[in-house]
N, C-alpha and C positions, 0 to 999 in steps of 0.2 A: 876642347869639348865644353859646351855651355852647360852650366848647372841649371837645375830647376828654377832657382831664384832668378838667374839671368834671363831665362826664357820667360818667366812669369812677369818680371818687371820691365823687360826690354831695355831700351836706352833712356827711359824716362827718369829713373832714379838718379843716374849720373848727372843728367841735365838739371834736375831739381836740386841736388846737393851743390852743384856748381852755381846755380842761381842764388842759393842761400849764401854761399861764400862771397859772391860778387855784390849782393845787396849789403852785406856786412862791410865790405870795403867802401861802398858808397856812403853808408852810414858814418863811417870813420871820417871820410872826407867832409861830409856836411857838418859833423860835430866840430871838426877843426875850424871850418868856416865860422860857425857860431861862436866858438871860443875866441876867435880872433876878430870879432866884429868891430872892436874899437882899436885895433892895432894899426897904426899909420903904415901906409904903403902895402898892406896885406891885400893880396888878390885872391878872390874866391876860386876854388877848384871843384871839379866834379870828376867822377870816374866814368870812363867809357869802356864797355865790355861786350858789345854786340858780337865781335868776332869770337870771343871765348864761348859765348852761349851757342853760337852756330857750331863750333867744334864739339862742344859737349853733347849736342844732339845729332852729331854726325853729318851736318850739312856743310857743304863747301861754299865759300863766299865767292868762288870764281877766281880765275887767275888774272891779276892785274899786272900790267907791263909798265915798267919805269922807262919812259921815253925821253926824259930830260934829267940831267944830273941835279937839277934843283928841286925835283919832285921828292916828296917824303918817301921814306922806305916803309912801305905798307906791309911787307911780310913780317916785320917785327911788331906791328900794331894790332895783331890778332889777339894779343893778351890785353888784360885790363891795364889801364894806365891813367894817371891824372891828366886832366886837360883844364885849361882855363875856363872859368865860368863867368860869362859877361852878362848875366841876367840882371845884375843890379847896377845902378848908376854909380859912377866914380865920384866920391866926395872930394872935397878940397884937400884932405889929408892923404889922398891916393888910395884909400880903401874902397872896395866896391861891394862889400858884403851888405846885402839887404836882409835884415833879420826875418822879415815876413816871408820873403821868398824861400829862405833857407829852412824856416820852420815848416812851410808847406812841403818842401822836398823831403824833409825828415819824416813827416807824416806819411807821404806817399811811399817812401822806402820802407817804413815800418809795416804798412799794409801789404806791400808786395812780399816782404819777408814772411809775414804771418801766413799768407796764402800759400807760398811755397812750402813752409814748414807743415801746414795742415795737409797738403797733398803728399808729402813724404810720410807723414804719420798715417794717412789712410792707406797708402801703398803697403807700408809695413804691417798695418793691421790686417790687410787682406792676406798677406803671406802668413801671418800668425794664425788667422782663422783657417786657412787652407791646411796648414800643418796640424792644427788641433783636430780637424775633422778627418784627417788621414787622406786627403785628396792629393 
């Protein structure tokens, strides 16, 4: 049986809180890239999580069929995971972290996190207002 809050919020709150978690994971990956900008042989990473967001909002990504043994196992890749980030040029020491690109990604991630947090806050404020008014 669905509660009033479940009915009022729908699946949006679960998706928004998942988006907050995933943006935090991306933030950690970018922070790691920035802290290792001068580490020889360090390769930048990013987080991919489109499959997790689709699951959080109840959307299916469709069934993919593995037709060759050399294909990646995509059923496991619906969760967030680290992927190589090839956005920067590789320097002579083997490091490919471009600090300007990483700082731009950090700013973008912060903005997306802030938007999701504000949406969660507004949803919770709506619930609070409804409860206070006795609706």
